[in-house]
N, C-alpha and C positions, 0 to 999 in steps of 0.2 A: 790526661787524667787529673782529677781534682786533688789538690793538696790538703791533707788533713792537718788540723791544728796541733795534734799531738805527735810526738816522736815515739820511737820504740819505748816500751815501759821498762824502766830500770828496776832491778831487784833491790829492795831496801827493807830495813827492819820496820815493820808496821806497828801502829798503835791501834788496838781493836776498838771499833765503834759499831753500833747497830743503827742502821738507817732503813727506813721503809720507803719504797718508790711506788708510784702508780705503775700498773702493768705495762702501759704504753711506753713509759720511760725505760723500764727494764728491757723491753724488747728492742728499743732503740740502742741501748747500751750493748746488748748482745750483737746486734748488727754492726755497730761501730767496732767492737772488739774483733769480729770476724774480718772486717775490711782492713783494720789496722794490721792484723797479723799477715794478711795477704800482701799489703803494701810493703811490709818490711821482711817478706819471705820468712815469716815465723809462724809457729802454730798460733791459733786464735788465743788471744789474751783472755783471762778470766774477767768478765765484765766488772766485777767488784773492784778490780785493780785499776780500772779507768777512773773511778770516782775521785780518789785523792789527787790524781794527776790533773783531772779537769778542774777541780776546785782550786788547786794551786795555780793553775794557769789563769783561771777566772780572776782570782784575787790579784795576781801579778799584773794583769792588764787592766784592772779597774782603777782608773785615774783618780776618782773620788776617794776610794779607799786608800790609795797610796798617799794622797795629799793629807788626808786626815791622820793617817798613821805617822807620817813625818812630823806633823804638828804635835801629836800626842807624845812621840818619842822625844822631840826637842823640849817640850814642856817638862817631861819626866827628868831629863838629864839636867835641865837648869835647876831642878829641885834637889839634885844630888842623887837621884835614883838612876840606876843603870839602864832601866827601861827594858822593853821586850826585845827579843832577838829580831833581826831584820829578815825579811823574806828573801830567799836567794833569787 
């Protein structure tokens, strides 16, 4: 069986945002949520809960973003600024 890139969705306090998706992307999110629930022997996850997890994973694995963020954080700290919080 194929390994999904996401683990079970953790329950966390959300920040509300409104995003519009093309219908095909929404259908794919619904399918992914259903498969993810099956893989982890859980009820299907609400597709909207996948979005922040996917975006977080995308940013965490984007080497260019990580490099530029480290550069920006280092520059901010050298100027005495505490800088942004690090991505877990």
